Every structure is written in structure tokens, then in C-alpha cells.
C-alpha positions in Angstrom: 14.2 -25.4 -6.1 12.6 -22.1 -5.1 13.3 -20.6 -8.6 11.7 -23.6 -10.2 8.6 -23.2 -8.1 8.3 -19.5 -8.9 8.8 -20.3 -12.7 6.1 -22.9 -12.4 3.7 -20.5 -10.8 4.4 -17.8 -13.3 3.7 -20.2 -16.1 0.4 -21.2 -14.6 -0.7 -17.6 -13.8 -2.6 -16.9 -17.1 -4.6 -20.0 -16.7 -5.5 -19.1 -13.1 -6.6 -15.7 -14.1 -8.8 -17.1 -17.0 -10.5 -19.5 -14.6 -10.8 -17.4 -11.4 -10.4 -13.8 -12.4 -7.7 -11.2 -11.8 -5.8 -11.0 -8.5 -5.3 -7.9 -6.4 -3.1 -5.1 -7.6 0.5 -5.4 -6.5 2.1 -2.9 -4.1 4.9 -2.2 -6.5 4.6 -1.3 -10.2 7.2 -3.8 -11.2 5.9 -6.7 -9.1 3.7 -9.6 -10.0 1.1 -11.1 -7.7 0.9 -14.9 -7.6 -1.6 -17.1 -5.8 0.0 -18.8 -2.8 0.2 -22.5 -3.5 0.9 -23.4 0.2 -2.5 -22.2 1.5 -6.1 -23.4 0.8 -8.1 -21.4 -1.7 -11.7 -20.4 -1.7 -13.6 -20.1 -5.0 -15.2 -16.7 -5.1 -18.0 -18.0 -7.4 -19.1 -21.1 -5.5 -17.7 -20.4 -2.1 -16.1 -23.9 -1.8 -12.6 -24.4 -0.4 -9.9 -26.2 -2.4 -6.9 -27.8 -0.7 -3.4 -26.2 -1.2 -1.6 -27.1 -4.4 1.3 -28.6 -2.3 0.5 -30.7 0.7 2.2 -30.3 4.0 4.5 -33.2 3.3 5.5 -31.6 0.0 6.0 -28.2 1.6 8.3 -29.8 4.2 10.4 -31.4 1.4 10.6 -28.1 -0.5 11.7 -26.2 2.7 14.3 -28.8 3.4 15.7 -28.5 -0.1 15.6 -24.7 -0.1 17.5 -24.6 3.2 20.2 -26.7 1.6 20.4 -24.3 -1.3 20.0 -21.1 0.8 16.9 -19.9 -1.0 14.3 -20.3 1.8 13.4 -16.6 1.6 12.0 -17.1 -1.9 9.4 -19.6 -0.9 5.8 -18.5 -0.3 4.6 -18.3 3.3 2.7 -21.3 4.6 1.8 -23.3 7.7 5.2 -24.9 7.8 7.1 -21.7 7.4 5.0 -18.6 8.2 7.8 -16.0 7.7 10.3 -17.2 5.0 11.6 -13.6 4.7 13.3 -14.0 8.0 15.8 -16.3 6.3 16.9 -13.7 3.8 20.7 -13.4 3.7 22.1 -10.2 5.2 23.5 -7.5 2.8 27.2 -7.9 2.1 29.2 -4.8 3.3 32.9 -4.0 3.1 34.8 -1.9 5.6 35.2 1.8 4.7 38.8 2.8 4.8 39.0 5.5 2.2 38.9 8.4 4.8 41.3 6.7 7.1 44.2 5.8 4.9 47.4 5.1 6.7 50.0 7.8 6.6 53.2 6.8 4.8 56.2 6.2 6.9 59.0 8.5 5.8 62.6 7.4 6.2 65.6 9.6 5.7 66.1 8.0 2.3 62.5 8.7 1.1 61.9 12.1 2.7 63.4 13.9 -0.3 60.9 12.2 -2.8 57.3 12.7 -1.5 55.8 11.3 -4.7 57.2 7.8 -3.9 56.3 7.9 -0.2 52.9 6.2 -0.6 53.1 2.8 -2.2 50.3 1.4 -4.4 49.6 -1.2 -1.8 48.7 1.4 0.9 46.6 3.7 -1.4 42.9 3.1 -1.1 40.7 2.9 -4.1 36.9 3.9 -4.1 35.9 0.7 -5.7 37.1 -1.5 -2.9 36.6 0.8 0.1 33.0 2.0 -0.6 30.1 0.0 0.7 28.6 -2.2 -1.9 24.8 -1.7 -1.9 22.5 -4.7 -1.7 20.9 -5.4 -5.1 17.8 -6.7 -3.3 15.3 -4.1 -2.1 14.0 -4.4 1.5 11.5 -7.2 1.8 8.1 -6.0 3.0 5.4 -7.9 4.8 4.5 -10.1 1.8 6.9 -9.0 -0.9 9.9 -11.1 -1.9 12.7 -10.2 -4.3 13.9 -13.0 -6.5 16.2 -11.0 -8.8 19.3 -12.5 -7.3 18.2 -16.1 -7.9 19.0 -18.2 -10.9 17.2 -17.0 -14.0 14.4 -15.2 -12.1 14.2 -11.5 -12.9 10.8 -10.5 -11.3 9.6 -9.4 -7.9 6.9 -11.7 -6.6 4.1 -10.8 -4.2 2.0 -13.6 -2.7 -1.7 -12.9 -2.5 -2.3 -14.6 0.9 -0.4 -15.2 4.1 -1.3 -17.7 6.9 -3.1 -16.3 9.9 -0.6 -16.0 12.8 -1.7 -17.7 15.9 -0.8 -16.0 19.1 0.4 -18.6 21.7 0.3 -17.3 25.2 3.7 -17.5 26.9 5.6 -18.1 23.7 7.6 -14.9 24.1 8.7 -15.8 27.6 9.3 -19.5 27.0 6.7 -20.8 29.5 3.6 -21.8 27.6 2.3 -24.5 30.0 0.6 -22.2 32.6 0.5 -19.0 30.6 -2.9 -17.3 30.5 -4.4 -19.6 33.2 -6.0 -18.5 36.5 -4.5 -21.3 38.5 -1.1 -22.9 38.3 -2.4 -26.5 39.1 -6.1 -27.2 38.5 -6.1 -30.5 40.5 -8.5 -33.4 40.0 -12.2 -33.0 39.4 -13.0 -34.2 42.9 -10.8 -31.4 44.4 -12.2 -28.8 42.1 -15.8 -29.6 43.2 -15.2 -29.5 46.9 -16.7 -26.0 47.4 -19.9 -26.9 45.5 -20.3 -30.1 47.4 -19.7 -28.4 50.8 -22.3 -25.7 49.9 -24.9 -28.4 48.9 -24.3 -30.4 52.1 -24.8 -27.3 54.2 -28.1 -26.4 52.4 -29.4 -30.0 52.9 -28.5 -30.1 56.6 -29.8 -26.6 57.3 -33.5 -27.7 57.3 -33.0 -31.5 57.6 -35.5 -31.8 60.5 -38.3 -30.2 58.5 -37.6 -32.4 55.6 -37.7 -35.6 57.7 -41.0 -34.5 59.3 -42.5 -33.7 55.9 -41.4 -37.1 54.6 -42.9 -39.1 57.5 -46.2 -37.2 57.4 -46.6 -37.4 53.6 -48.6 -40.6 53.5 -50.5 -39.9 56.8 -52.5 -37.1 55.1 -53.3 -39.4 52.1 -54.5 -42.4 54.2 -58.1 -43.3 53.5 -60.7 -42.9 56.3 -62.9 -46.1 56.5 -65.7 -44.2 58.4 -66.0 -41.6 55.6 -68.4 -42.5 52.8 -66.8 -43.1 49.5 -67.1 -40.5 46.8 -67.7 -41.6 43.3 -66.1 -39.3 40.8 -68.3 -38.2 38.0 -67.5 -39.9 34.8 -66.4 -37.5 32.0 -67.7 -37.8 28.6 -65.2 -38.5 25.8 -66.3 -35.4 23.9 
């Protein structure tokens, strides 16, 4: 499934370059840069964003099938799988036993003939004892090798990777209260107790003055009947 996806993207690469221009240069001379179909894409000419070529549901289905086939490391990085290179199979190694060959056991009957002392079964050959090198080069941050897959003989580099979100406390396993000042924030009534206590103290501090000011507010505005009325001068409208 992963090889089919890469073949499909390689086939659509010339059309993508004709429409949107060339991609960034690859890190390796023998690699090919492909647009990541698992991430949204912004048109450099218009500035508008286009949705990913494969939706999140399709990405989940592709990852599920790739896990069954063992080719998850060939998929492009996306929201569902930010680091597919972590699923790359380890290199196959064989134990080195060429330098530590077992010494032949000599018996009185075979001590006279040293040529027949070592049997072919105990003799170590370089082909089987040497470590077989991994045909895949080491995968870099965004480089994937697909030479070992079915029918794919090209090294692919994806142009974009998803932005890694740092979750506080993910490394320790306690994300609930990580990065918070208080363990339990409490209810809103409990959190506002200091502010309400301060406001109550301010109001009670000069409560007598406020009561006196309230009671004498209308006393100063009361009209004196012995005082002659004053007619305000009429203002002209212009």
C-alpha cells in the first residue's frame, strides 16, 4: 500500500511542478522531493490553503493497512503519524564467529592426521560469519528510503512535516496538572474570595462617611421658600 502511494505521487509530480513550480532541492543527489499529501498546502501565488489530498479518515486507513504489511516507515508524516520513520525495521545482523572458531578436539586416533582434525561443520566461512550491512541508509529527519520495498527504487524526501506540539507533562506521564500554578483551582466562588474580602474591607472602612453623605445629599438641594425664585436666562437657538 505504501509503495502504491509513492508510485502515485511520483506519477503526479510533473503535473504538480507545471502547476505550482519546482519544489525545494533534495538533501541527497539521488533523492526526489515529493509534496506531502497528508498535510494542507498553501498556494504561493494566491495564498489560499487547500485541504490535504488524503483526509484524516483515509490517512487512518492507510496507516492501518501499512501496519499490517510492515511498511509504515514509507508513509509520509502527517497528523495521524508524525514520525513514521520510528517504525522502520531494525537492521538484520548475524553473530560474528570467524575469530572465535572452536578448536578441534583431538583424539588419539586423529592426532596423527592434523588435516582431518577440523571438520567442515566446525569451519567458519566469511559469508555466514560477517555482519550483513543494512541496504537502507540511515533515515534522516524527513528522508525515507524505499529501495527495499516492492518495485520502488528511489529515495523519497517529503517537502513538509507536521508541526510538533509540545504537551507539558507528556514525558513524565502526568499531563493533567503539568505547567499549572495550582494543583486544584477550585470553584469560581472560592477563587474570588480574596477579591471580595478586599472590596468588603474598603467599603466598611469609610462606611460612616458614606452614610452621612447619602443622608445629607438632598438636604443641600432642598428649595428655600423664602428665597426669591431665579429665572434662568433663555438661550438663543443659534
